[in-house]
VEXGUKE-800728 format. One record per residue (C-alpha): residue in three letters; x negated, y, z negated. Coordinates in steps of 0.001 Angstrom, whole numbers, padded with zeros to 6 digits, always signed. Each point is the difference from the previous one (the first is absolute). Layout:
! VEXGUKE-800728
alaXYZ
...
This chain:
! VEXGUKE-800728
met+025785+065417-033172
ser-003167-001694-001378
gly+001737-002829-001131
asp+001985-000316+003245
gly-003344+000177+002009
ala-001645-002803-002063
asp+003039-002108+000504
arg+000090+000750+003720
arg-003599-001467+000046
ile+000332-003089-001845
phe+003210-000517+002049
ala-002217+000606+003412
arg-002458-002521-001509
ile+002506-002760-000589
tyr+001672+000541+003513
thr-003315-000338+001467
asn-000811-003283-001594
arg+003294-001368+000899
gln-000579+000877+003580
his-002972-001923+000298
leu+001499-002813-001657
asp+003071-000461+001845
gly-001805+000066+003488
gln+000945+002706+002260
arg+003426+000813-001967
val+000500+003520-000582
his+002128+001518-003104
thr+001038+003343-000689
pro-000675+001352-003526
ala+004155-000151-000623
gln-000074-003859+000851
glu-002742-000624-002291
thr+001787+001635-003120
thr+002876-002183+000402
arg-002158-003107+000970
asp-000358-002591-002643
his-003907-001097-000869
ala+000874-003457-000849
pro-000725-001638+003356
ala-003282+001762-000046
arg-001839-003279-000406
pro+001355-002306+002525
ala-000118+002710+002558
leu-003926-000051-000863
gln-000029-003494+000473
thr+001695+000196+003506
ala-002313+002324+001108
arg-002786-002104-000799
arg+001220-002765+001949
gln+000681+001617+003190
pro-003344+000776+001856
arg+000059+003410+001427
ala+000433+000465+003776
gly-003257+000198+001993
gly-002234-001607-002516
pro-003727-000496+001119
his+000775-003697+000704
ala+003129+000275+001864
ala-001604+000266+003603
arg-002051-002737-001243
arg+002679-002346-000516
thr+001987+001176+003038
arg-003112-000925+002216
arg+000149-003634-001940
arg+003556-000182+000947
arg-000392+001121+003562
arg-000371-003244+002292
arg-000562-000262+003620
pro+003027-000243+002203
gly+000836-003394+000618
ala-002603-001648-002205
gly+001973-002248-002068
ala+001891-001282+002964
thr-003137-000922+001601
arg-001468-001792-003036
ala+003571-001893-000123
arg-000246-000772+003735
arg-003508-001426-000553
his+001079-001763-003025
arg+003106-001769+001972
ala-002207-000760+003011
gly-002550-001618-001832
ala-002976+002102+001269
pro-003403-000781-001817
ser-001395+001976-002723
val-003251+001899+000187
arg-001712-002397-002135
ala+001258-002921+002261
arg-001220+001755+003107
gly-003569+000783-001430
arg-000119-003806-001064
ala+001209-000805+003761
his-002898+002296+001584
ala-002592-001468-002448
val+000902-003636+000872
ser-000024+000822+003834
leu-003414+001787-000340
val-001563-003271-001814
leu+001252-002295+002668
arg-001236+002405+002632
leu-003501+000042-001601
val+000364-003884+000050
leu+000666-000520+003229
val-002803+002353+001060
trp-002537-002224-002103
leu+001450-002984+001460
ala-000784+001113+003586
leu-003407+001244-000887
ala-000711-003124-001491
trp+001195-002044+002977
ser-001843+002023+002568
gly-003501-000484-002352
ser+000333-003352+000097
ala+001115-000208+003534
ala-003042+001789+000733
ala-002176-002052-002407
ser+001528-003156+002093
gly-001659+001356+003101
ser-003679-000944+001264
glu-002990+002470+000095
val-002809+000555+002168
leu-003051+001689-001407
leu-002613+001644+001981
glu-003807+000572-001011
phe-002076+001903+002907
arg-003876-001185+000081
asp-002402+001524+002474
asp+000616-002809+002605
ala+002750-001632-000827
val+003456+000251-002318
leu+000874-002554-002928
ala+003666-000741-000450
glu+001682-001819-002797
leu+003417-001392+000994
arg+002811-000677-003078
leu+002861-002305+000979
pro+002740-000712-002090
leu-000149-003825-000530
arg+003571-000476+000643
asp+000232+001925+002996
leu-002784-001647+001453
ala+001446-003349-000437
leu+003032+000925+001710
ala-001642+001519+002903
leu-002333-003210+000360
gly+003092-002368-000537
arg-001805-001838-002859
pro-000949+000225-003673
leu-003119+001387-000790
pro-001799-001463-003569
ala-000078+002673-002460
ser-003730-000822-001147
pro-002427+002523-001288
leu-002837-001914+001592
pro-001357+001268+003489
val+001853-001070+002918
arg-002040-002563+001850
gly+000098-002751+002746
arg+002872-000464+002247
leu+002183+002821-001868
his-002663+002510+000584
ala-000228-000837+003715
glu+003625+000381+000221
leu+000587+003376-001711
ala-003151+001273+001658
arg+001422-001043+003561
tyr+003474+001859-001035
leu-001732+003164-001631
gly-002186+000373+003095
ala+002925-000283+002571
his+001867+002910-001953
ile-003021+002270-000476
asp-001034+001893+003289
pro-002322+003297-000575
val-000502+001603+003084
ser-002635+002471+001420
ala+001020+003468+001405
asp-001146-001424+003079
gly+002152-002839+000149
arg-002741-002733-001078
his+001041-002424-002936
trp-002020-000218-002953
trp-001251-003454-001644
val+001462-001054-003114
glu-000979-002759-002131
leu+001800-001192-002951
ala-002164-000886-003235
asp+000968-001084-003560
met+003757-000413-001130
arg+001525-000963-003323
val+003161+000706-001594
ala+000466+002321-002707
val+001983-001777-002587
asp+000155+002839-002609
ala+001734+002637+002369
asp+003596+000161+000147
pro+001356-001252+002476
gln-002715-002454+000972
val-002376+001222+003015
leu-002603-001403+002240
val-002946+002211+000106
ala-001884-000405+003268
his-003412+001878+001016
ala-000521+000799+003409
val-002802+001742+001904
leu+000732+002290+003175
val-003131+000358+002293
pro+000603+002646+002588
pro-001540-000514+003578
ala-003430+001174+001095
gly+000061+003886+000180
ala+003489+000299-001914
ser+000272+001985-003081
pro+001306-002016-002948
arg+001881+003189-001263
ser+002620+000229+002620
phe+001886-002825+001392
val+003808-000982+000372
leu+000842-002745-002220
gly+002540-002734+000746
tyr+001278-001800-002837
asp+003527-001940-000425
ala-000612-003040-002206
ile+003149-001219-001463
ala+001821+002789+001435
arg+000066-001704+003195
glu+001901-002752-001807
leu+002104+001868-002479
pro+001060+003227+001514
gly+000016+003012-002570
his-002782-001420-001826
pro-002117+002976-000639
thr-003997+000214-000219
arg-001466+003008-001452
leu-003310+001127+001552
ala-002332+001741-002347
ile-003834+001181+000117
arg-001618-001215-003139
ser-003474+001041+000591
asp-001414+002506+002379
trp-003376+001907-001063
his+000147+002580+003055
gly+003623+000762-000569
gly-000255+000317-003720
val+002268-002961-000987
leu-001247-002228-002679
ala+001389-003301-000894
ser+001331+001489-003186
his+002497+001991+001555
pro+001096-001793+003205
ala+001774+002382+002796
thr+003186-001432+001924
ile+000056+001170+003499
ala+002951-002352+001455
leu+002772-002072-000706
leu+000166-002778+002660
asp+002850-002267+001181
ala+001116-002273+002937
pro+001016+002714+002265
arg-002811+002209-000675
gly-002910-002377-000522
arg-002889+002129+001396
val-001514+003184-001481
ala-002714+002301+000775
val-002911+000221-002385
asp-002231+003085+000659
arg-002443+000715-003299
gly-002215+002573+001966
arg-003396+000591-001630
asp+000066+002761-002444
gly-003289-000922-001467
ala-001385-001685-003068
trp+000467+003055-002105
arg+003814-000929-000510
gly-000699-003228-001439
trp-002707+001466-002381
leu+002551+002659-001134
ala+002660-002790-000532
ala-002492-001709-002189
cys-000795+002694-002019
arg+003881+000760-000427
leu+000211-003646-001351
gly-002951+000663-002452
val+001394+003129-001339
arg+003625-001938-000626
his-001762-003098-001531
ala-002174+002384-002522
ala+003062+001794-001036
asp+001830-003410-000665
gly-002660-001251-001747
gly+001061+001038-003395
arg-002025-002211-002174
tyr-003389+000802+001837
leu+000804+003960+000191
leu+000723-000075-003831
leu-003289-001779-000562
leu-001755+002947+002009
leu+002197+002683-001586
val-001229-001440-003583
leu-003507+000180+001248
ala+000235+003611+001545
val+001651+001795-003109
pro-003110-000083-002450
ala-002198+000628+003023
ala+001945+002754+000928
val-000196+001433-003494
arg-003980-000418-000235
ser-001199+001085+003502
pro+001503+000386+003855
ser-002987-001638+001061
leu+000424-003312-002043
leu+003623-000031+001756
ala-001323+000161+003272
arg-002565-002817-000739
ile+002951-002166-000962
gly+002059+000755+002725
thr-002744-000698+002247
ala-001076-003316-001631
phe+003560-001176-000003
ala+000495+000488+003705
leu-003329-001605+000765
gly+000916-003152-001996
gln+003010-000326+001755
thr-001347+000389+003323
leu-002259-002726-000573
ala+002419-002373-001095
leu+002073+000890+002868
leu-002806-001194+002373
ala-000497-003064-001933
gly+003686-001139-000378
ala+002166+001737+003058
pro-002023-002680+002657
gly+000988-002927-002612
trp-004211-000431-001064
phe+001192+000446-003556
arg+003238-000329-001940
val+000963+000185-003705
pro+003627-001369-000973
ala+002237+002945-000926
asp+000658-001262-003762
ile-003321+000276-000874
leu-000486+003483+001943
his+002980+001036-001992
ala-001596-001435-003463
leu-003248+001804+000749
ala+001671+003307+000592
ala+001916-000064-003009
gly-002909-000776-002059
ala-001720+002771+002002
leu+002777+002186-000889
val-000095-000695-003832
leu-004035+000456-000130
ala+000555+003430+001781
ala+002670+001243-002465
val-002244-001132-002806
his-002784+002017+001683
ala+002041+003279+000068
val+000532-000025-003623
arg-003232-001147-001376
pro-002996-000588+002821
val-000860-003568+000400
phe-002063+000368+003474
ala-001226+003745-000494
gly-002230+000774+002888
arg+000803-003140+002230
glu+003414+001500+001181
thr-001089-000061+003707
trp-000782-004008-000112
tyr+003314-000843-001701
ala+001846+002069+002597
thr-001644-001790+002792
gly+001136-003364-001428
cys+003395+001337-000408
gly+000088+000699+003895
leu-001340-003258+000767
leu+002999-001470-001669
tyr+002407+002442+001373
gly-001799-001018+003689
leu+000568-003208-000732
ala+003766+000294-000582
ala+000249+001871+002902
ala-001455-002212+002374
gly+002752-002063+001036
thr+001829+002992+001190
val-002620+000918+002498
gly-000385-003766+000763
ala+003635-000336+000705
leu-000533+002447+002943
asp-001277-002854+002361
leu-002880+002373+001565
asp-003430-001642+000804
gly-003243+001356+001130
trp-000524+003986+000089
gln+003496+000516-000623
leu+000084-002022-003424
ala-003124+002016-000764
ala+001572+003284+000900
ala+003148-000883-001952
ile-002011-000646-003437
leu-002020+002964+000639
ala+003504+002356+000546
phe+001716-001822-002667
ala-002680+000693-002544
ala+000038+003484+001003
gly+003780+000094-000698
cys-000234-001348-003555
ala-003069+002529-000737
leu+001882+003015+001153
ala+003125-001158-002544
gln-002196-000483-002675
ala-001991+003517+000888
ala+003308+001646-000490
leu+000612-001844-003225
leu-003584+001078-001276
ala+000604+003543+001032
ala+003646+000244-001629
thr-001902-001143-003257
leu-002859+002218+000237
ala+002637+002988+000495
val+002065-000602-003022
ala-003415-000859-002304
val-001044+003866+001410
ala+003467+001337-000773
ala-000101-001782-003440
gly-003177+001384-000784
leu+000723+003627+001099
leu+002952-000278-002492
val-001907-001045-002870
arg-002319+002600+000368
arg+002445+002688+000627
arg+001868-001177-003148
thr-003128-000312-002100
ala-001597+003337+001081
trp+000761+002075-003239
leu-001886-002646-002192
pro-003472+001195-000929
ala-003043-001574+001802
lys-001855-002678-001883
arg-003654+001147-001034
């Protein structure tokens, strides 16, 4: 019995191995006793070639082979119909976008050139009159007059001046609110050959009748537009101290043409404080844009901020005093220095200040040096104030307001420098607090 049991266990083990190699085939013990064991090796090879059903990659292969219904037919129809591919459609869209941008740019350029070819009337308000600068394209003016005009940079004089004065006087008609006409006088005329296109620049003085305000009137103007319908004219305020408008930033108020050649101008009377604020803002912007002189002041301020805040305050005050004195002398045109000389002097002063910051050169005389640097900056900025076309007390107020604006910007720079110096000192003291004190 023991021998029969051992044989049965061996036979059961052989049966199990054959069942695994043959797949899911089931064999009885009687069949195994009569089966030849020779083809066992080919059966093993066959079993290795056939993957088991339901393997780990079967579902993935099924999903890959699955196609959307009609996808192949749709692609075939597109190919037969010659439909553009995705890349071709992208190129067409890019080309269309570029063409649209080019068309927009051409339209803007054309509109800008059309606006530049029009006329301009720039008004400057004074206490008892209004000054007007007329800028008329020379080509359009010649068409309106029916005769050629010389493109000479020399002032227009003689018979041509008289003819142009009669023409412009007949097309300028300022009227007060009560219906009274103003007196118009045409002054000097010249051709600006450096402008594109060339323009005739004429200056006129508009004087109101007795008792009428020079700040409220109705302006009638149709020069060139009467003969050439559609010719535009830009009406702008170039200088109005009481209205807070300076010559550096003219304010457009209307666009005149032939059918609508009259416009009401009412500037009111807000007070001189608006002009003072406008000049102060101009000074702040000018000081912020003066990189060379701000750098010069900064190089002077850094060593002073490290030494003592009082020295920094004296340097800032001396710089502001020097620039104010230079503005008072240079803005009215009493004293001018060429810009090239000023730039060279400023560069030399900057180099000397940088050397002094490393190794003291003029120790104890920093305030006098800052005063000289302020004089250089004031002479360089005098042309900006002089270009405002102000006179009398308005020019004096503009100079002081401009200097105050520059001083405010420079004070902000000095305050920032002092704050950085104090913060750096506190940081160094905190980092070195653990060191033993010197005896």
